[in-house]
C-alpha positions, 0 to 999 in steps of 0.5 A: 496198445501199450497198455494192453501189452502191459496187461498181458505181460502182467498176466504172464507173470502170474503164478501158473496155478492161478485159476482161469477166472482169477486170471480174467479178473486180473486182466479186467483190472488192468484194462480198467486201470489203463482206461482210467489213465487214458481218460485223465490224460490231456488231449493232444490237440495236434493228434486230434487235428491230424485225425480230422484233417486226414483223407484216409477212409479209415480216419474219416469214419470217425463220427464223434469228437470228445474233448471234455475237461481239457481246459481248451480256451482257443478253439479256432484251430479245431474249427478250421480243421472241422471245415474239411471234415464231412462225417462228424455227428457229435462234438463234445467240448464240455468243461473247458474254458471257452468264452467265445464260440463265434469261430465254432458257430461260423463252422456249424452251418457248413457241416450237414452231418452234425446232430449234437453239440455239447458246450456244457461247463464253459464260460460262454456269455454271448450266445448270439453266434450260436443262435445265428448258426441255428437259424440256418443249420438243418441238422442239429437236434441237440444243443447243450449250453448248461453251466455257462454264464448266459444272461440273454436267451433272446437270440436263441428264442429268435432262432427257434422261430425259424429252426424246425429241427432242434428237439433238445435244448439245455440251458440249465444253470446260467443266469437267465432272468427274462424268458419272455422272448422264449415264451413267444417263440414257443408259440411258433416253434413246433420241433422242440420236445425237451427244454431244460431251464433248471437253476436260472433266475426266472420269476415264478410268474414267468415259469407259469406262463412258459409252462402254460404255453408249452402245454397249449402247444400240445407238448404236455408229456414232453419234458419242460424243466423249470425247477430250482430257480435261484432268487437274487 
């Protein structure tokens, strides 16, 4: 609101002979500048928690929380607040400093509205807690753990054996070598339609095997990305 008023004040100070389209352009520039400043401001965690914990209807309709690039490491306060929020569908936490996702994972099965979680660009190595949550969660369709330090995809593979809702899994740019468990899980799983394993450490023979299984299950035409594997 303050930024809007500043834009209006700026426009009010323009010469009276300014054309309408020029005035509109100045207002648009001010609006874009305000949005840029807001996007680069660090998240006020207290305000976010207040919104999530609020009981007023107008605050409970908030369905997406985007807290990317805020250097968050401890997400336990956020996870605690989310326990009482029943409307969230999308949680975006990319490019923070999260190493331990267990607190967040313990909350996931309790929220029936959540369909997307984005943990891209953090420092997660142990994917086990998130995989355990996927074993019992029935609402998540999209999970993104791109650009972490995951080595063992086995827990996720086991979760895919019993999860029938997940359609999009992105594990691009981790340090995964062994995808044998994942290949076996795809014999059983029939819901996954988009699997991204770009830029890991997978051998050519294993990528060929996984691609063959993917196509044998009738997924050809759906997206399987195994490109640009790094060589050690």
